[in-house]
N, C-alpha and C positions, 0 to 999 in steps of 0.2 A: 703454820697459820691456819686457823679454823674458827668456825662460829661457836661450836661447842666442843668440849673435850671428849674426843672419840678415840684418839690414837695414843697409846702408851708407848713411850720410847725407852728402851732399856739400854744403858751404856755404862761404861767404866768411868766414873767421875774423875779419875786421875788422868785420863787421856782424852776426854771429850767434854764439851759444854753445850747444853741444849737450852734454847730459849723458846718458850711456847707463848704465842700471842693470839688472843681472841679478837675476832673482828667485831667492832662495835664497842669493845671494852678497852683493849690496849692500843689498838689502831682503828682508824675509821673505816678502812676498806682493805681488801686483799692487795690491791695495787700499792697502797701506801705501805703495807707490811712488807711486800716484796722489795720495794725501793729502800726501806729502812734496813732490811736484812742485807741487801746488796751493799749499802754504804758501810755496813759493819763488817764487810768481808766474810760473810758466812760461807763455809765450805759446801753446805747443802741446805737448800731451801725447799721445804715441803708445803705445798699449797693444796688444801683439802677440797677446794672448789674453784672452778674458773667460771665466774658468773657474769663477765662482761668483756667487751673488747678492751677496755682499759686494763683489766687484769691480765689478759693474754698479752697485750703489748708490754706490760711490766715483766712478764715471764720472759719474753723474747729479749728485752733489754738486759735482763740479768744474765741470760744465757750468752748474749753477745759479749758481756764483760768477763766471761769465763766461769760463771757460777754453775754448779750442778743443781738443776731444779727438777723436783718431782711434782707433777700435777695429777690430780684425780678428776676423772670425767665419768659421766654416766653413759657408758658406751659398751656394747656387747662384743665388738671386735675392733680391730685396728682401723678398718675402713669407716666404721661408724664414728670412731673417735676423731678421725680427720674431718668428717662431715660436721660433727658437733662443733669443732673449733671454727670451721669455715662459716657455719651458720650464725655465729655471733656477729658477723659483719653484714652490712647491707649488701644487697645483691650486686650493686655496682662496684663493690670493693672485694668481691670474693676471689677474683683472680690474683689480686695482690696478697690476700690472706693465704692462698695456697702456696705462693712463693715463699712467704715467711715460715709457714709450717715446714716446707721442704728444707729450708735453710737451717732452722734452729732446732727442730725436733730430731733427736737421734734414735730413739727407740720408743715403740708403743707396745705395751703389754696389757692385754685385757683378759677378763675371765668371766665365765658364767658358772654358777654353782648349782648343782642338782642334788636332790636327796638320793643317796645310794640305794640300789635295789639289792645289794649283796650284804651290806653291813650297816650298822648305825653310823650316822654322820653324813657328810657332804662329799661330793665328787666335784672336782674343778676341771673345767676345760678351758684351754688357753689359746690366745692368739698373740704371736710375737712378730712385730715388723721392725726391721732394721733399715735405716735410711741410707741405702746405696745410691749411687749415681742414677741407676735405672729407675729406682723408686721415686727419686726426686722428679724425674722427667714425667712419670705417670701422674704424680700428684699435681704438678704444674698444669697438665693437660686434662685433669679431672677424669681420668680413665679408671673408674672404680674396678671394672672387671679385670683390667691388666694388673692393678695393684694386688687383687686377690690371687691371680695366677702367679705373680712374682713371689708372693709369700709362700705359695705351695712349692715352688721350685727353688726356694732359697734356704733349704734345710742345711746345706753346707755352710751357710753364713749365720746359722743359728736362728733362722726363722721357723715359725710354725703357724699353719692356718687353723682357725677355730674348727673348721670342718674336719681336718685331719685329727685333731685332738678329740673331737666328739666321736668320730668313727672308731678310734682306739678304745674309748670307754664303752661304746656299744658292743664292740666285739669282745670286750672283757666281761660283759654282763653287768656292769655297774649302773648303766642307764639303758633306756630303749630309744628307738628312733622316734616314737611318738612324743616322748618327753622332749627330745632335742628339737624337733620341728616346731614345737610350741614356743620355743624361746629364742631361736636364732634370728638375726636380722634379715636373712635371705633364705627362707625355707626351700624354694625351688632349687637353689644352688646346692644346698646340702643334700636334697633328695637325689639330684643328678649324680653327685659325687658318690653317694651310697649305692645307687643302682649300678654305676660304673664299676665300683669295687666288687660288688656282688657278682656281676657278669664276668669280671676278670678271674675271680676265684673259681667260678663254675667251669671256665674254659681250661 
């Protein structure tokens, strides 16, 4: 589901069937498209934009029915993605929104692209959040700092913080810290992490 054709999906036509629907042409809205895909028992629903509370509710409804739903958000890390979904709601309903996010979202993967300093092309830094029971508690309580800390300590569960990913690329020489600080959602947090790593190595 998208407003313009941006994503090309390659698949073996003997084993898969893909339906592409444009918003405003094939269906009136993302929410309608999600409901239609859900009623057609789609195995995977890809939503290129979450533009309203109605769309997010349709995503949650589809997830509750057992559908796998991928949604795209304009967010630089997992915490910012949570806040973007929450901010779709009026302030009086944001506690309810956090509860729904904690219940229905299973994984959040975000990325920032930087031009590489070592070779032609881009370098990608990632943030990966997995919805553990502890993470659900922090989201309910709106404890952003605890969410970031839990991502950092959740590597055994497959998590990665944006800051850790950036520091790896800085140490590898693909980007520098000045580039990173200009793009991250929380520059002081990244600077503190970098200074702590530098101090640890010097000792």
